[in-house]
C-alpha positions in Angstrom: -1.1 101.7 69.8 2.3 100.4 70.8 5.7 101.6 69.6 8.3 99.2 68.1 12.0 99.3 67.2 12.8 97.6 63.9 16.4 96.6 63.1 16.9 95.5 59.5 19.8 93.1 59.0 22.5 93.6 56.4 21.2 96.6 54.5 23.4 99.4 53.1 26.6 97.5 53.9 28.8 98.3 50.9 26.8 98.0 47.6 24.6 95.2 48.7 20.9 95.6 49.6 20.8 99.4 49.2 17.7 100.9 50.7 17.1 104.7 50.9 15.6 105.6 54.3 13.0 107.7 52.6 11.9 104.7 50.6 11.9 102.6 53.7 9.7 105.1 55.6 7.3 105.2 52.7 7.1 101.4 52.5 6.4 101.1 56.2 3.7 103.8 56.1 2.1 102.1 53.1 2.2 98.9 55.1 0.0 100.6 57.8 2.6 101.8 60.3 2.5 105.4 61.6 5.0 107.8 63.2 7.8 106.1 61.3 11.2 107.4 62.0 14.6 106.2 60.8 17.9 106.6 62.5 21.1 106.7 60.5 21.3 104.9 57.1 21.6 101.3 58.3 18.0 100.2 58.9 17.1 101.4 62.3 13.4 102.4 62.6 11.0 103.2 65.4 7.3 103.1 64.5 3.8 102.7 65.8 1.8 99.6 64.8 -1.1 97.5 65.9 -0.8 95.5 69.1 0.5 92.2 67.7 3.4 89.8 68.4 6.7 91.4 67.3 7.4 88.2 65.2 4.2 89.0 63.2 5.4 92.5 62.6 8.8 91.2 61.5 7.3 88.8 59.0 5.0 91.6 57.6 7.9 94.0 57.2 10.2 91.3 55.6 7.4 90.4 53.1 6.7 94.1 52.3 10.4 94.7 51.6 10.7 91.6 49.4 7.5 92.5 47.5 8.2 96.2 46.9 12.0 96.3 46.8 12.8 92.8 45.6 15.4 92.1 48.3 15.5 89.5 51.1 16.0 91.3 54.4 15.4 89.9 57.8 14.7 92.1 60.8 14.3 92.1 64.5 11.2 93.8 65.9 11.3 94.7 69.6 8.6 96.3 71.7 9.5 99.4 73.7 9.7 97.2 76.8 12.1 94.7 75.1 14.3 97.5 73.9 14.4 99.0 77.4 15.3 95.6 78.8 18.2 95.4 76.3 19.4 98.7 77.6 18.8 98.0 81.3 20.5 94.6 81.2 23.8 95.9 79.8 26.4 93.8 81.7 29.4 95.9 80.9 28.1 99.4 81.8 30.8 99.8 84.4 33.6 99.0 81.9 32.4 100.0 78.4 33.4 103.6 78.0 33.0 103.9 74.2 29.5 103.3 72.8 30.8 102.7 69.3 32.8 99.7 70.6 30.1 98.2 72.7 27.9 95.9 70.6 24.4 94.4 71.1 23.9 91.4 68.8 20.1 91.5 68.9 18.2 88.3 68.3 16.0 88.3 65.2 13.5 86.2 67.1 13.2 85.4 70.8 15.3 82.6 72.1 14.3 79.6 74.3 14.6 80.9 77.8 16.4 77.8 78.9 19.2 78.7 76.5 19.8 82.1 78.0 19.2 81.3 81.6 21.8 82.7 83.9 23.2 84.9 81.1 26.3 82.8 80.5 29.6 84.1 79.1 30.3 83.4 75.4 33.2 80.8 75.2 34.9 82.7 72.2 35.1 85.9 74.4 34.4 84.9 78.0 35.7 88.1 79.5 33.8 90.5 77.2 30.7 88.8 75.9 27.5 87.8 77.7 24.2 86.3 76.7 21.1 88.4 77.6 17.4 87.7 77.2 17.1 89.5 73.9 20.8 90.1 72.8 24.3 89.0 73.2 26.4 91.9 74.6 30.1 92.2 73.5 32.5 94.8 74.7 35.1 95.4 72.0 37.7 97.8 73.4 40.0 97.4 70.4 37.1 97.6 67.9 34.7 95.1 66.4 37.2 93.9 63.8 39.7 92.9 66.5 37.0 91.2 68.7 36.5 87.4 68.6 33.8 86.2 66.3 30.8 85.1 68.4 28.6 84.3 65.4 29.2 80.5 65.4 28.3 80.3 69.1 25.1 82.2 68.6 24.1 80.1 65.6 25.0 76.7 67.1 24.1 77.2 70.8 21.2 79.7 70.7 19.9 78.7 67.2 19.1 82.2 66.2 20.3 84.9 63.8 21.2 88.3 65.1 21.7 91.8 63.8 24.4 93.9 65.5 24.2 97.5 66.6 26.6 99.6 68.6 25.6 100.9 71.9 25.2 104.5 70.6 22.6 103.3 68.2 20.8 101.1 70.8 20.5 104.0 73.3 19.4 106.4 70.6 16.6 104.1 69.5 15.6 103.7 73.1 15.3 107.5 73.4 13.3 107.7 70.1 10.8 105.0 70.9 
């Protein structure tokens, strides 16, 4: 059975959408997943599930959270190969020297390949942001709060929502999967 990485969007930020990781693990196990492991307290999970399209898993997990916890949470589900591709395609590996300031804005759902062809720079941050096949990469040497907001570009041009993780988290999930 394949392994997946699940990235929940917007949980445990401030007081909104509070989810204990023990409750999340139990919910996912009750939904039929096995070998469920969380990382940190911000909705990062690796698990084993049936061989199905990641979008089907995302819908299943989103529905389970809504039904059991009463909150609306979107998530990205990536296969082990997709997560490895995110790691391997890192365009700023030679420059980004601080994993907490290197961001991967992971697409909640796959994007039309024509929109990401050639991995173009992002106009709001052309020197430090690039579009990849499954994420937008953004090197933020002065911190995320000081970096240009690439959200409008992602929404308008790529027509997808994202959930952001720093590089330390992405690489740890890649190890765990």
